[in-house]
C-alpha positions as CSV (number, residue, x, y, z in Angstrom):
1,M,7.9,-14.7,24.2
2,L,7.0,-17.8,22.3
3,I,8.6,-16.5,18.9
4,S,11.8,-15.7,20.8
5,A,11.8,-19.1,22.5
6,Y,11.3,-20.8,19.1
7,N,13.9,-18.8,17.3
8,E,16.4,-19.6,20.1
9,F,15.5,-23.3,19.8
10,I,16.0,-23.3,16.1
11,T,19.3,-21.6,16.3
12,R,20.5,-24.0,18.9
13,F,19.4,-27.3,17.3
14,A,18.9,-26.7,13.5
15,K,21.7,-27.1,11.0
16,P,23.0,-23.5,10.1
17,D,21.8,-23.9,6.4
18,A,18.3,-24.7,7.5
19,V,17.9,-21.8,10.0
20,R,16.7,-19.3,7.4
21,G,13.7,-21.5,6.4
22,L,12.8,-22.3,9.9
23,L,13.2,-19.0,11.6
24,C,9.9,-17.3,12.6
25,N,10.2,-13.6,11.4
26,P,7.1,-11.5,11.8
27,L,9.2,-8.7,10.4
28,F,9.4,-10.2,6.9
29,R,7.2,-7.7,5.2
30,L,9.2,-4.8,6.9
31,E,12.4,-6.3,5.6
32,Q,11.0,-6.3,2.1
33,S,9.8,-2.7,2.3
34,L,13.1,-1.6,3.7
35,E,15.0,-3.3,0.8
36,V,12.8,-1.1,-1.5
37,Y,13.6,1.9,0.5
38,F,17.4,1.4,0.6
39,S,17.4,0.6,-3.2
40,S,15.4,3.8,-3.9
41,Q,17.4,6.2,-1.9
42,Q,18.8,7.9,-5.0
43,L,15.3,9.3,-5.3
44,G,15.5,11.2,-2.0
45,S,14.3,10.2,1.5
46,K,10.7,11.2,0.8
47,Q,10.2,9.5,-2.5
48,A,11.9,6.4,-1.4
49,A,9.8,6.2,1.8
50,N,6.7,6.8,-0.2
51,K,7.8,4.1,-2.7
52,A,8.7,1.5,-0.1
53,F,5.8,2.0,2.4
54,R,2.0,2.0,2.3
55,K,1.0,4.2,5.3
56,D,-2.5,2.9,5.4
57,R,-1.7,-0.9,5.7
58,T,-0.1,-2.8,8.6
59,I,3.3,-4.0,7.9
60,V,4.1,-6.1,11.0
61,R,1.4,-8.7,11.9
62,L,2.8,-8.9,15.4
63,G,0.8,-6.1,17.1
64,Y,-0.6,-5.0,13.7
65,K,1.9,-2.1,13.3
66,Y,1.8,0.4,10.7
67,P,5.2,1.5,9.1
68,Y,5.7,4.4,11.5
69,Q,5.3,2.3,14.6
70,A,7.1,-0.6,13.2
71,L,10.1,1.4,12.5
72,Q,9.9,3.3,15.8
73,D,9.8,-0.1,17.7
74,L,12.1,-2.0,15.4
75,E,15.3,-2.3,17.7
76,Q,13.2,-3.4,20.6
77,D,11.3,-6.0,18.3
78,V,14.6,-7.4,17.0
79,L,15.8,-8.1,20.5
80,R,12.3,-9.4,21.7
81,L,12.1,-11.8,18.8
82,A,15.7,-13.1,19.2
83,L,16.6,-11.9,15.7
84,L,19.7,-9.9,16.5
85,P,22.1,-12.6,15.3
86,Y,20.6,-12.5,11.8
87,L,20.8,-8.8,11.1
88,Q,23.6,-9.2,8.7
89,N,22.7,-12.5,6.8
90,I,19.0,-13.0,6.9
91,I,17.4,-9.6,7.6
92,P,20.2,-7.2,6.3
93,N,17.8,-4.3,5.6
94,I,16.5,-4.3,9.1
95,G,20.1,-4.3,10.2
96,A,20.8,-1.4,7.9
97,F,18.0,0.6,9.3
98,C,19.1,-0.1,12.9
99,S,22.6,1.1,12.0
100,L,21.3,4.4,10.7
101,S,22.0,7.6,12.8
102,E,19.1,8.8,14.9
103,E,18.8,11.9,12.7
104,K,18.3,9.7,9.5
105,K,15.7,7.4,11.4
106,R,13.8,10.5,12.5
107,E,13.8,11.8,8.9
108,I,12.2,8.7,7.6
109,L,9.7,8.6,10.5
110,A,8.7,12.2,9.6
111,V,7.9,11.3,6.1
112,L,5.8,8.4,7.2
113,D,3.6,10.2,9.7
114,R,4.3,13.9,10.2
115,E,1.7,14.5,12.8
116,Q,2.8,11.5,15.0
117,Y,6.5,12.5,14.5
118,E,5.7,15.9,15.8
119,K,4.0,14.5,18.8
120,D,6.7,12.0,19.5
121,Y,9.9,14.1,18.9
122,L,9.3,17.7,18.5
123,A,7.2,18.0,21.6
124,N,9.9,16.2,23.6
125,M,12.6,18.7,22.4
126,D,10.7,21.5,24.0
127,A,10.7,19.8,27.3
């Protein structure tokens, strides 16, 4: 809640050209990894995901999330952190991920953690 309040304060009172430097964005490392993913897509989803993400290391300090959890919760985190207005200009790769079809998002999640993906999605499909 504090990050969201801070970001809303910054956007309200800071000059537009200063917002980027002042914004609190705990998703910064995820933004960088998604940039690598999208620029490596010609390799195929599996190779691009493996190039972009280290599955054994947290990527979001807020909640210490690993890539699978970070991507699964991404849209909620963007809303909670009041980052939605910045999807195009400041965090375009996060915006691009949020714009992907559910099928494409699930494809990436399956590459990142097959076991957890099967628990989360395949089990729910049988119900």
